[in-house]
Backbone as XML, in Angstrom:
<?xml version="1.0"?>
<chain id="A" units="angstrom">
  <residue number="1" name="MET">
    <atom name="N" x="-17.250" y="19.495" z="-5.033"/>
    <atom name="CA" x="-17.634" y="18.502" z="-5.848"/>
    <atom name="C" x="-16.251" y="17.695" z="-6.391"/>
  </residue>
  <residue number="2" name="SER">
    <atom name="N" x="-16.359" y="16.449" z="-6.340"/>
    <atom name="CA" x="-15.096" y="15.767" z="-6.698"/>
    <atom name="C" x="-15.017" y="15.367" z="-8.222"/>
  </residue>
  <residue number="3" name="SER">
    <atom name="N" x="-13.876" y="15.186" z="-8.635"/>
    <atom name="CA" x="-13.553" y="14.744" z="-10.051"/>
    <atom name="C" x="-12.599" y="13.656" z="-9.975"/>
  </residue>
  <residue number="4" name="PRO">
    <atom name="N" x="-12.730" y="12.707" z="-11.124"/>
    <atom name="CA" x="-11.741" y="11.542" z="-11.175"/>
    <atom name="C" x="-10.289" y="11.945" z="-11.044"/>
  </residue>
  <residue number="5" name="HIS">
    <atom name="N" x="-9.903" y="13.235" z="-11.175"/>
    <atom name="CA" x="-8.421" y="13.786" z="-11.118"/>
    <atom name="C" x="-8.169" y="14.371" z="-9.730"/>
  </residue>
  <residue number="6" name="ASP">
    <atom name="N" x="-8.882" y="14.201" z="-8.594"/>
    <atom name="CA" x="-8.722" y="14.730" z="-7.365"/>
    <atom name="C" x="-7.327" y="14.342" z="-6.793"/>
  </residue>
  <residue number="7" name="PHE">
    <atom name="N" x="-6.962" y="13.150" z="-7.082"/>
    <atom name="CA" x="-5.705" y="12.601" z="-6.506"/>
    <atom name="C" x="-4.382" y="12.484" z="-7.440"/>
  </residue>
  <residue number="8" name="ASP">
    <atom name="N" x="-4.558" y="13.237" z="-8.584"/>
    <atom name="CA" x="-3.480" y="13.344" z="-9.527"/>
    <atom name="C" x="-2.079" y="13.856" z="-8.852"/>
  </residue>
  <residue number="9" name="PHE">
    <atom name="N" x="-2.241" y="14.463" z="-7.853"/>
    <atom name="CA" x="-0.945" y="14.882" z="-7.202"/>
    <atom name="C" x="-0.187" y="13.874" z="-6.686"/>
  </residue>
  <residue number="10" name="LEU">
    <atom name="N" x="-0.737" y="12.693" z="-6.425"/>
    <atom name="CA" x="0.072" y="11.369" z="-5.916"/>
    <atom name="C" x="0.788" y="10.756" z="-7.073"/>
  </residue>
  <residue number="11" name="HIS">
    <atom name="N" x="0.502" y="10.908" z="-8.311"/>
    <atom name="CA" x="1.193" y="10.231" z="-9.366"/>
    <atom name="C" x="2.638" y="10.424" z="-9.395"/>
  </residue>
  <residue number="12" name="GLY">
    <atom name="N" x="3.367" y="9.316" z="-9.543"/>
    <atom name="CA" x="4.917" y="9.461" z="-9.693"/>
    <atom name="C" x="5.621" y="8.491" z="-8.745"/>
  </residue>
  <residue number="13" name="ASP">
    <atom name="N" x="6.891" y="8.597" z="-8.667"/>
    <atom name="CA" x="7.507" y="7.818" z="-7.821"/>
    <atom name="C" x="7.965" y="8.469" z="-6.502"/>
  </residue>
  <residue number="14" name="TRP">
    <atom name="N" x="7.910" y="7.897" z="-5.372"/>
    <atom name="CA" x="8.176" y="8.694" z="-4.095"/>
    <atom name="C" x="8.998" y="7.855" z="-3.194"/>
  </residue>
  <residue number="15" name="ASP">
    <atom name="N" x="9.916" y="8.572" z="-2.475"/>
    <atom name="CA" x="10.690" y="7.993" z="-1.255"/>
    <atom name="C" x="9.921" y="8.434" z="-0.137"/>
  </residue>
  <residue number="16" name="VAL">
    <atom name="N" x="9.477" y="7.624" z="0.773"/>
    <atom name="CA" x="8.627" y="7.935" z="1.722"/>
    <atom name="C" x="9.117" y="7.195" z="3.212"/>
  </residue>
  <residue number="17" name="ARG">
    <atom name="N" x="9.036" y="8.041" z="4.361"/>
    <atom name="CA" x="9.215" y="7.501" z="5.614"/>
    <atom name="C" x="8.017" y="7.252" z="6.301"/>
  </residue>
  <residue number="18" name="ASN">
    <atom name="N" x="7.766" y="5.920" z="6.572"/>
    <atom name="CA" x="6.525" y="5.562" z="7.318"/>
    <atom name="C" x="6.758" y="5.390" z="8.768"/>
  </residue>
  <residue number="19" name="ARG">
    <atom name="N" x="5.848" y="5.416" z="9.378"/>
    <atom name="CA" x="5.859" y="5.028" z="11.030"/>
    <atom name="C" x="4.779" y="3.921" z="11.300"/>
  </residue>
  <residue number="20" name="ARG">
    <atom name="N" x="5.169" y="3.146" z="12.333"/>
    <atom name="CA" x="4.183" y="2.219" z="12.815"/>
    <atom name="C" x="4.592" y="1.971" z="14.315"/>
  </residue>
  <residue number="21" name="ARG">
    <atom name="N" x="3.618" y="1.387" z="15.127"/>
    <atom name="CA" x="3.810" y="1.111" z="16.471"/>
    <atom name="C" x="4.547" y="-0.207" z="16.491"/>
  </residue>
  <residue number="22" name="THR">
    <atom name="N" x="5.414" y="-0.447" z="17.458"/>
    <atom name="CA" x="6.121" y="-1.730" z="17.588"/>
    <atom name="C" x="4.957" y="-2.833" z="18.070"/>
  </residue>
  <residue number="23" name="ASP">
    <atom name="N" x="4.034" y="-2.455" z="18.756"/>
    <atom name="CA" x="2.914" y="-3.277" z="19.095"/>
    <atom name="C" x="1.636" y="-2.490" z="18.866"/>
  </residue>
  <residue number="24" name="PHE">
    <atom name="N" x="1.038" y="-3.015" z="17.696"/>
    <atom name="CA" x="-0.186" y="-2.214" z="17.294"/>
    <atom name="C" x="-1.326" y="-2.362" z="18.233"/>
  </residue>
  <residue number="25" name="LEU">
    <atom name="N" x="-1.417" y="-3.238" z="19.227"/>
    <atom name="CA" x="-2.426" y="-3.461" z="20.122"/>
    <atom name="C" x="-2.172" y="-2.566" z="21.542"/>
  </residue>
  <residue number="26" name="ASP">
    <atom name="N" x="-0.967" y="-2.120" z="21.570"/>
    <atom name="CA" x="-0.615" y="-1.242" z="22.705"/>
    <atom name="C" x="-0.407" y="0.245" z="22.210"/>
  </residue>
  <residue number="27" name="PRO">
    <atom name="N" x="-1.180" y="1.051" z="22.709"/>
    <atom name="CA" x="-1.218" y="2.551" z="22.212"/>
    <atom name="C" x="-0.092" y="3.250" z="22.720"/>
  </residue>
  <residue number="28" name="ASP">
    <atom name="N" x="0.590" y="2.640" z="23.873"/>
    <atom name="CA" x="1.709" y="3.293" z="24.495"/>
    <atom name="C" x="3.211" y="2.793" z="23.903"/>
  </residue>
  <residue number="29" name="SER">
    <atom name="N" x="3.087" y="1.787" z="22.879"/>
    <atom name="CA" x="4.266" y="1.281" z="22.535"/>
    <atom name="C" x="5.047" y="2.256" z="21.714"/>
  </residue>
  <residue number="30" name="ASP">
    <atom name="N" x="6.354" y="2.038" z="21.430"/>
    <atom name="CA" x="7.259" y="2.843" z="20.675"/>
    <atom name="C" x="6.821" y="3.025" z="19.048"/>
  </residue>
  <residue number="31" name="TRP">
    <atom name="N" x="7.181" y="4.136" z="18.529"/>
    <atom name="CA" x="7.018" y="4.185" z="17.090"/>
    <atom name="C" x="8.427" y="3.734" z="16.544"/>
  </residue>
  <residue number="32" name="VAL">
    <atom name="N" x="8.327" y="3.174" z="15.235"/>
    <atom name="CA" x="9.497" y="2.729" z="14.636"/>
    <atom name="C" x="9.202" y="3.306" z="13.124"/>
  </residue>
  <residue number="33" name="GLU">
    <atom name="N" x="10.308" y="4.068" z="12.721"/>
    <atom name="CA" x="10.315" y="4.512" z="11.289"/>
    <atom name="C" x="11.000" y="3.710" z="10.322"/>
  </residue>
  <residue number="34" name="PHE">
    <atom name="N" x="10.451" y="3.627" z="9.103"/>
    <atom name="CA" x="11.096" y="2.770" z="7.999"/>
    <atom name="C" x="10.934" y="3.484" z="6.659"/>
  </residue>
  <residue number="35" name="PRO">
    <atom name="N" x="12.032" y="3.333" z="5.861"/>
    <atom name="CA" x="11.852" y="3.916" z="4.396"/>
    <atom name="C" x="11.121" y="3.050" z="3.604"/>
  </residue>
  <residue number="36" name="VAL">
    <atom name="N" x="10.263" y="3.666" z="2.788"/>
    <atom name="CA" x="9.486" y="3.047" z="1.819"/>
    <atom name="C" x="9.545" y="3.628" z="0.323"/>
  </residue>
  <residue number="37" name="THR">
    <atom name="N" x="9.419" y="2.767" z="-0.692"/>
    <atom name="CA" x="9.490" y="3.457" z="-1.980"/>
    <atom name="C" x="7.858" y="3.214" z="-2.529"/>
  </residue>
  <residue number="38" name="SER">
    <atom name="N" x="7.437" y="4.175" z="-3.111"/>
    <atom name="CA" x="6.059" y="4.246" z="-3.484"/>
    <atom name="C" x="5.879" y="4.664" z="-4.973"/>
  </residue>
  <residue number="39" name="ARG">
    <atom name="N" x="5.004" y="4.076" z="-5.648"/>
    <atom name="CA" x="4.708" y="4.475" z="-7.047"/>
    <atom name="C" x="3.277" y="4.597" z="-7.245"/>
  </residue>
  <residue number="40" name="CYS">
    <atom name="N" x="2.720" y="5.592" z="-7.878"/>
    <atom name="CA" x="1.138" y="5.735" z="-8.096"/>
    <atom name="C" x="1.047" y="6.112" z="-9.482"/>
  </residue>
  <residue number="41" name="TRP">
    <atom name="N" x="0.047" y="5.411" z="-10.126"/>
    <atom name="CA" x="-0.217" y="5.869" z="-11.602"/>
    <atom name="C" x="-1.780" y="5.755" z="-11.716"/>
  </residue>
  <residue number="42" name="SER">
    <atom name="N" x="-2.242" y="6.176" z="-12.928"/>
    <atom name="CA" x="-3.725" y="6.043" z="-13.062"/>
    <atom name="C" x="-4.228" y="5.232" z="-14.093"/>
  </residue>
  <residue number="43" name="LEU">
    <atom name="N" x="-5.425" y="4.793" z="-14.032"/>
    <atom name="CA" x="-5.989" y="3.885" z="-15.085"/>
    <atom name="C" x="-7.309" y="4.474" z="-15.384"/>
  </residue>
  <residue number="44" name="PHE">
    <atom name="N" x="-7.807" y="3.962" z="-16.451"/>
    <atom name="CA" x="-9.098" y="4.397" z="-17.013"/>
    <atom name="C" x="-9.417" y="5.828" z="-16.930"/>
  </residue>
  <residue number="45" name="ASP">
    <atom name="N" x="-8.605" y="6.428" z="-17.745"/>
    <atom name="CA" x="-8.674" y="7.866" z="-17.787"/>
    <atom name="C" x="-8.888" y="8.740" z="-16.490"/>
  </residue>
  <residue number="46" name="GLY">
    <atom name="N" x="-8.047" y="8.221" z="-15.525"/>
    <atom name="CA" x="-8.179" y="8.921" z="-14.259"/>
    <atom name="C" x="-9.207" y="8.381" z="-13.283"/>
  </residue>
  <residue number="47" name="ALA">
    <atom name="N" x="-9.999" y="7.470" z="-13.677"/>
    <atom name="CA" x="-11.088" y="7.171" z="-12.698"/>
    <atom name="C" x="-10.570" y="6.135" z="-11.703"/>
  </residue>
  <residue number="48" name="ALA">
    <atom name="N" x="-9.386" y="5.659" z="-11.832"/>
    <atom name="CA" x="-8.693" y="4.795" z="-10.780"/>
    <atom name="C" x="-7.314" y="5.158" z="-10.676"/>
  </residue>
  <residue number="49" name="ASN">
    <atom name="N" x="-6.764" y="5.005" z="-9.325"/>
    <atom name="CA" x="-5.402" y="5.162" z="-9.084"/>
    <atom name="C" x="-4.854" y="3.844" z="-8.554"/>
  </residue>
  <residue number="50" name="ILE">
    <atom name="N" x="-3.648" y="3.333" z="-8.937"/>
    <atom name="CA" x="-2.866" y="2.272" z="-8.367"/>
    <atom name="C" x="-1.809" y="2.698" z="-7.629"/>
  </residue>
  <residue number="51" name="ASP">
    <atom name="N" x="-1.665" y="2.287" z="-6.359"/>
    <atom name="CA" x="-0.484" y="2.491" z="-5.592"/>
    <atom name="C" x="0.249" y="1.118" z="-5.361"/>
  </residue>
  <residue number="52" name="GLU">
    <atom name="N" x="1.529" y="1.236" z="-5.626"/>
    <atom name="CA" x="2.390" y="0.162" z="-5.357"/>
    <atom name="C" x="3.528" y="0.502" z="-4.339"/>
  </residue>
  <residue number="53" name="VAL">
    <atom name="N" x="3.583" y="-0.115" z="-3.231"/>
    <atom name="CA" x="4.387" y="0.263" z="-2.121"/>
    <atom name="C" x="5.387" y="-0.824" z="-1.879"/>
  </residue>
  <residue number="54" name="ASP">
    <atom name="N" x="6.502" y="-0.485" z="-1.761"/>
    <atom name="CA" x="7.664" y="-1.478" z="-1.438"/>
    <atom name="C" x="8.170" y="-1.306" z="-0.151"/>
  </residue>
  <residue number="55" name="MET">
    <atom name="N" x="8.129" y="-2.149" z="0.777"/>
    <atom name="CA" x="8.541" y="-2.133" z="2.134"/>
    <atom name="C" x="9.435" y="-3.507" z="2.414"/>
  </residue>
  <residue number="56" name="PRO">
    <atom name="N" x="10.685" y="-3.530" z="1.830"/>
    <atom name="CA" x="11.382" y="-4.753" z="1.953"/>
    <atom name="C" x="11.818" y="-5.185" z="3.297"/>
  </residue>
  <residue number="57" name="GLN">
    <atom name="N" x="11.960" y="-4.129" z="4.120"/>
    <atom name="CA" x="12.487" y="-4.445" z="5.575"/>
    <atom name="C" x="11.354" y="-5.345" z="6.347"/>
  </residue>
  <residue number="58" name="LEU">
    <atom name="N" x="10.005" y="-5.092" z="6.021"/>
    <atom name="CA" x="8.996" y="-5.728" z="6.883"/>
    <atom name="C" x="8.848" y="-7.156" z="6.473"/>
  </residue>
  <residue number="59" name="GLY">
    <atom name="N" x="9.206" y="-7.641" z="5.314"/>
    <atom name="CA" x="9.264" y="-9.027" z="4.925"/>
    <atom name="C" x="7.879" y="-9.837" z="4.921"/>
  </residue>
  <residue number="60" name="THR">
    <atom name="N" x="6.773" y="-8.970" z="4.541"/>
    <atom name="CA" x="5.464" y="-9.622" z="4.417"/>
    <atom name="C" x="4.906" y="-9.455" z="3.190"/>
  </residue>
  <residue number="61" name="LYS">
    <atom name="N" x="4.035" y="-10.238" z="2.720"/>
    <atom name="CA" x="3.389" y="-10.176" z="1.476"/>
    <atom name="C" x="1.974" y="-10.204" z="1.749"/>
  </residue>
  <residue number="62" name="GLY">
    <atom name="N" x="1.149" y="-9.471" z="0.819"/>
    <atom name="CA" x="-0.369" y="-9.570" z="1.002"/>
    <atom name="C" x="-0.942" y="-9.894" z="-0.304"/>
  </residue>
  <residue number="63" name="GLN">
    <atom name="N" x="-2.183" y="-10.356" z="-0.357"/>
    <atom name="CA" x="-3.023" y="-10.613" z="-1.487"/>
    <atom name="C" x="-4.330" y="-10.092" z="-1.260"/>
  </residue>
  <residue number="64" name="LEU">
    <atom name="N" x="-4.909" y="-9.886" z="-2.372"/>
    <atom name="CA" x="-6.416" y="-9.419" z="-2.355"/>
    <atom name="C" x="-7.290" y="-10.524" z="-2.893"/>
  </residue>
  <residue number="65" name="VAL">
    <atom name="N" x="-7.239" y="-11.621" z="-2.253"/>
    <atom name="CA" x="-8.032" y="-12.743" z="-2.827"/>
    <atom name="C" x="-8.622" y="-13.357" z="-1.618"/>
  </residue>
  <residue number="66" name="PRO">
    <atom name="N" x="-9.960" y="-13.512" z="-1.653"/>
    <atom name="CA" x="-10.665" y="-14.134" z="-0.539"/>
    <atom name="C" x="-10.045" y="-15.419" z="-0.272"/>
  </residue>
  <residue number="67" name="PRO">
    <atom name="N" x="-9.902" y="-15.916" z="1.003"/>
    <atom name="CA" x="-9.404" y="-17.296" z="1.208"/>
    <atom name="C" x="-9.974" y="-18.405" z="0.678"/>
  </residue>
  <residue number="68" name="ALA">
    <atom name="N" x="-11.397" y="-18.362" z="0.435"/>
    <atom name="CA" x="-12.157" y="-19.503" z="-0.297"/>
    <atom name="C" x="-11.772" y="-19.493" z="-1.818"/>
  </residue>
  <residue number="69" name="ALA">
    <atom name="N" x="-11.327" y="-18.406" z="-2.389"/>
    <atom name="CA" x="-10.966" y="-18.311" z="-3.782"/>
    <atom name="C" x="-9.488" y="-18.801" z="-3.946"/>
  </residue>
  <residue number="70" name="ALA">
    <atom name="N" x="-8.775" y="-18.482" z="-2.913"/>
    <atom name="CA" x="-7.219" y="-18.667" z="-3.140"/>
    <atom name="C" x="-6.813" y="-20.196" z="-3.512"/>
  </residue>
  <residue number="71" name="ALA">
    <atom name="N" x="-7.575" y="-21.139" z="-3.044"/>
    <atom name="CA" x="-7.433" y="-22.508" z="-3.482"/>
    <atom name="C" x="-7.586" y="-22.684" z="-4.892"/>
  </residue>
  <residue number="72" name="HIS">
    <atom name="N" x="-8.214" y="-22.062" z="-5.619"/>
    <atom name="CA" x="-8.509" y="-22.102" z="-6.933"/>
    <atom name="C" x="-7.473" y="-21.204" z="-7.822"/>
  </residue>
  <residue number="73" name="CYS">
    <atom name="N" x="-6.937" y="-20.128" z="-7.163"/>
    <atom name="CA" x="-6.130" y="-19.245" z="-7.799"/>
    <atom name="C" x="-4.521" y="-19.675" z="-7.823"/>
  </residue>
  <residue number="74" name="PHE">
    <atom name="N" x="-4.253" y="-20.369" z="-6.803"/>
    <atom name="CA" x="-2.836" y="-20.608" z="-6.564"/>
    <atom name="C" x="-2.551" y="-21.958" z="-6.302"/>
  </residue>
  <residue number="75" name="ARG">
    <atom name="N" x="-1.632" y="-22.628" z="-6.981"/>
    <atom name="CA" x="-1.170" y="-24.071" z="-6.892"/>
    <atom name="C" x="-0.116" y="-24.023" z="-5.837"/>
  </residue>
  <residue number="76" name="ARG">
    <atom name="N" x="-0.146" y="-24.892" z="-4.973"/>
    <atom name="CA" x="0.822" y="-25.080" z="-3.907"/>
    <atom name="C" x="1.676" y="-26.366" z="-4.247"/>
  </residue>
</chain>
């Protein structure tokens, strides 16, 4: 049986080493490792966890907004 606190062990600040393929479409491509800082905390009395991951060397940003709604959310 699961509970809202099953992932409490992730809470805190972490220094992590991630790996990814140099070409994600090629299963034989080389792996590259890169350092990441990660922070996890809970909300709603443990019912939700938030993970914040900082990967400055990759230089990409993401958003969780559908493209159709983005025009209304962000001014260019």
